[in-house]
C-alpha positions in Angstrom: 162.5 -64.0 -32.3 165.5 -62.0 -31.9 166.5 -61.2 -28.3 169.7 -59.2 -27.1 171.7 -60.4 -23.8 173.1 -57.0 -22.4 175.8 -56.6 -19.3 177.0 -53.7 -17.3 180.7 -53.9 -17.7 183.8 -51.8 -17.0 183.0 -51.3 -13.5 186.2 -51.5 -11.9 188.7 -48.6 -10.9 192.4 -48.6 -11.4 193.9 -52.0 -10.3 190.4 -53.1 -9.1 188.0 -55.0 -11.0 184.3 -55.7 -10.0 183.8 -58.6 -12.7 185.5 -60.5 -14.9 184.6 -58.9 -18.1 186.9 -60.8 -20.5 184.7 -64.0 -19.5 181.4 -62.1 -19.8 181.8 -60.4 -22.9 181.8 -63.4 -25.1 178.4 -64.6 -23.4 176.5 -61.1 -24.3 175.7 -59.2 -27.5 175.7 -55.7 -25.9 177.8 -54.0 -23.3 176.8 -51.1 -21.1 180.2 -49.6 -20.2 180.6 -47.6 -17.0 181.6 -43.9 -18.0 184.0 -42.9 -15.1 181.2 -41.7 -12.6 179.8 -44.5 -10.6 182.7 -46.9 -11.8 185.2 -47.1 -14.6 188.1 -44.9 -15.7 189.5 -44.0 -19.0 191.9 -46.9 -19.2 189.2 -49.3 -18.2 186.8 -47.7 -20.6 189.1 -47.9 -23.4 190.1 -51.6 -22.6 186.5 -52.7 -22.2 185.2 -51.0 -25.3 188.3 -52.5 -27.6 187.2 -56.0 -26.0 183.8 -55.6 -26.9 184.6 -54.7 -30.4 186.8 -57.6 -30.9 183.8 -60.0 -30.0 181.4 -58.0 -32.3 179.5 -56.8 -29.1 177.4 -53.5 -29.3 178.9 -50.7 -27.0 176.7 -48.6 -25.0 177.2 -45.7 -22.3 176.0 -46.8 -18.7 175.5 -43.3 -17.2 175.4 -43.0 -13.6 175.8 -40.7 -10.5 179.5 -39.5 -9.4 179.5 -42.0 -6.6 182.4 -44.6 -6.7 182.1 -45.4 -2.9 178.5 -46.0 -3.2 178.8 -47.7 -6.5 176.1 -45.4 -7.9 173.4 -46.6 -5.7 173.2 -43.6 -3.3 170.8 -40.8 -4.5 172.3 -37.3 -5.1 170.4 -33.9 -5.0 171.1 -32.4 -8.4 169.2 -29.6 -10.3 168.4 -29.9 -14.1 171.4 -28.4 -15.2 173.7 -30.5 -13.2 171.8 -33.7 -14.4 171.9 -32.6 -18.0 175.5 -31.7 -18.2 176.5 -34.8 -16.2 174.8 -37.1 -18.8 176.4 -35.1 -21.6 179.9 -35.3 -20.1 179.6 -39.0 -19.7 178.3 -39.7 -23.2 181.0 -37.5 -24.7 183.7 -39.4 -22.9 182.4 -42.7 -24.2 182.0 -41.6 -27.6 185.6 -40.3 -27.7 186.8 -43.6 -26.7 184.8 -45.7 -28.9 185.7 -43.6 -32.3 189.3 -43.8 -31.2 188.8 -47.9 -31.0 187.3 -47.7 -34.5 183.8 -48.8 -33.2 180.6 -46.8 -32.4 178.3 -46.1 -29.7 175.2 -47.7 -30.2 173.0 -47.3 -27.0 172.9 -45.8 -23.3 171.0 -46.4 -20.2 171.1 -45.1 -16.6 172.7 -46.8 -13.5 171.7 -47.6 -10.2 170.0 -44.8 -8.2 170.0 -42.4 -11.1 168.1 -44.9 -13.3 165.7 -46.0 -10.4 164.9 -42.3 -10.0 164.0 -41.9 -13.8 161.7 -44.9 -13.7 159.2 -43.0 -11.2 160.0 -39.3 -11.4 158.9 -37.9 -14.7 160.8 -34.6 -14.4 164.1 -36.3 -13.8 163.4 -38.8 -16.6 162.6 -35.9 -19.0 166.0 -34.1 -18.2 168.1 -37.2 -18.7 166.3 -38.3 -22.0 166.4 -34.7 -23.3 170.1 -34.8 -22.8 170.4 -38.1 -24.5 168.3 -36.9 -27.4 170.3 -33.8 -27.9 173.6 -35.6 -27.9 172.2 -38.1 -30.5 168.8 -38.8 -31.3 169.8 -42.0 -33.0 170.9 -43.6 -29.6 168.9 -46.4 -28.5 167.7 -45.9 -25.1 167.6 -49.2 -23.0 164.4 -48.9 -21.0 162.7 -50.7 -18.1 159.3 -51.6 -19.4 156.2 -49.7 -18.1 158.1 -46.8 -16.5 158.0 -43.2 -16.9 161.5 -43.0 -18.6 160.1 -45.3 -21.3 157.2 -43.2 -21.8 159.3 -39.9 -22.2 161.8 -41.8 -24.4 159.1 -42.7 -26.8 157.5 -39.3 -26.7 160.9 -37.7 -27.8 161.1 -40.3 -30.7 164.0 -42.0 -29.3 164.7 -45.6 -30.3 163.7 -47.9 -27.2 164.8 -51.5 -26.3 163.0 -52.9 -23.4 165.4 -54.8 -20.9 164.4 -57.4 -18.5 166.6 -57.9 -15.4 167.0 -61.7 -15.0 168.2 -61.7 -11.5 166.0 -59.1 -9.9 162.4 -59.4 -8.6 159.5 -57.2 -9.9 156.5 -55.9 -8.0 152.9 -55.6 -9.1 153.6 -52.1 -10.7 156.4 -53.7 -12.9 159.1 -51.7 -11.0 162.4 -53.3 -9.4 162.2 -54.5 -6.0 164.5 -52.5 -3.8 167.6 -54.5 -2.9 167.1 -54.2 0.7 163.9 -56.2 0.7 164.0 -60.0 1.0 163.6 -61.8 -2.3 164.6 -58.8 -4.3 167.4 -60.9 -5.7 166.8 -64.0 -7.6 169.6 -66.5 -7.0 168.4 -70.0 -8.1 169.6 -70.6 -11.6 166.6 -72.8 -12.5 164.3 -70.2 -11.4 165.9 -67.7 -13.4 166.0 -69.8 -16.6 162.2 -70.7 -16.1 161.2 -67.1 -15.8 163.1 -66.0 -18.8 161.6 -68.7 -20.8 158.2 -67.6 -19.7 158.8 -64.0 -20.4 159.8 -64.8 -24.0 157.0 -67.3 -24.6 154.1 -66.0 -22.6 154.9 -62.2 -22.1 154.5 -62.4 -18.4 156.6 -62.3 -15.3 155.7 -63.4 -11.8 156.1 -60.6 -9.1 157.2 -60.7 -5.6 153.5 -60.7 -4.4 153.0 -63.9 -6.3 150.9 -62.7 -9.2 151.7 -62.2 -12.8 152.2 -58.9 -14.9 152.5 -58.6 -18.6 155.8 -57.6 -19.8 157.6 -57.2 -23.1 161.3 -57.2 -23.4 163.9 -57.3 -26.2 166.9 -57.7 -24.2 167.9 -59.8 -21.1 170.3 -57.9 -18.5 173.1 -59.8 -16.8 174.5 -58.2 -13.9 178.3 -58.6 -14.2 178.8 -58.0 -10.4 176.6 -60.7 -9.3 178.4 -63.7 -7.9 178.6 -66.5 -10.4 177.9 -64.1 -13.2 179.8 -66.0 -15.8 177.5 -69.2 -14.9 174.3 -66.8 -14.9 175.4 -65.6 -18.3 175.4 -69.3 -19.6 171.9 -69.6 -18.0 170.7 -66.9 -19.7 171.9 -67.9 -23.0 170.5 -71.2 -22.5 167.1 -69.8 -21.7 167.0 -67.5 -24.7 167.6 -70.5 -26.9 165.2 -72.8 -25.1 162.5 -70.2 -26.0 163.5 -70.6 -29.6 165.1 -66.9 -30.0 168.1 -65.9 -31.7 170.9 -63.8 -29.9 171.4 -60.7 -31.5 173.1 -57.3 -30.7 170.8 -54.4 -29.7 171.5 -52.1 -32.8 170.1 -55.0 -34.9 166.9 -55.5 -33.1 163.6 -53.9 -33.9 162.7 -50.8 -31.6 160.1 -51.3 -29.0 159.1 -47.9 -29.5 
């Protein structure tokens, strides 16, 4: 079994840093790098891409709303043309920087409020994923399993890798529990390790309601801005290895499509 570990990185701005990217990148196999909208700027994008390339880590575009103050977690009212061109703009910027750094753009996903909306709104998901397909149909889409966005990505023929969020609770529908709800964040390292091992061995995850639901994942997400992220990264690596899996970059996995 091969499993990727991915992380959202490059989420600072100017002199400000949201996470210790230099310590986290050696722990992961794929990086989702902010494209300058919800976080990041050209210099940080370039620095993070080059750091990932030096460690043999896949580079992806982490596309979000233009919302630095809210870290991309505030919803925006946008029409289809605005959404489409916003996605293309960020993908194009990230590709330019990856090519200049001598590496390649392998995947993309959607951050925060934009991603959450795509999970439940088929119209929004279709606009976003058609933009991704028009930009490069060979890019991998990093999906939350069982969502509308995953279904639409598959219908478009995009390569899909399903990602499991190690430190976030899921509800009985398989959706992420809102960060504002008690229990939405899983903080205990032993609990995180146990749920990853169970996911990889049994294909199920416990819900916030106390039941279990089936779930398939080829990648585990490490949130770089979570307090103690470096320790969490080591916990995730240990869990993946305990489950008998090899840590493998996203581009080398079989598609979940």
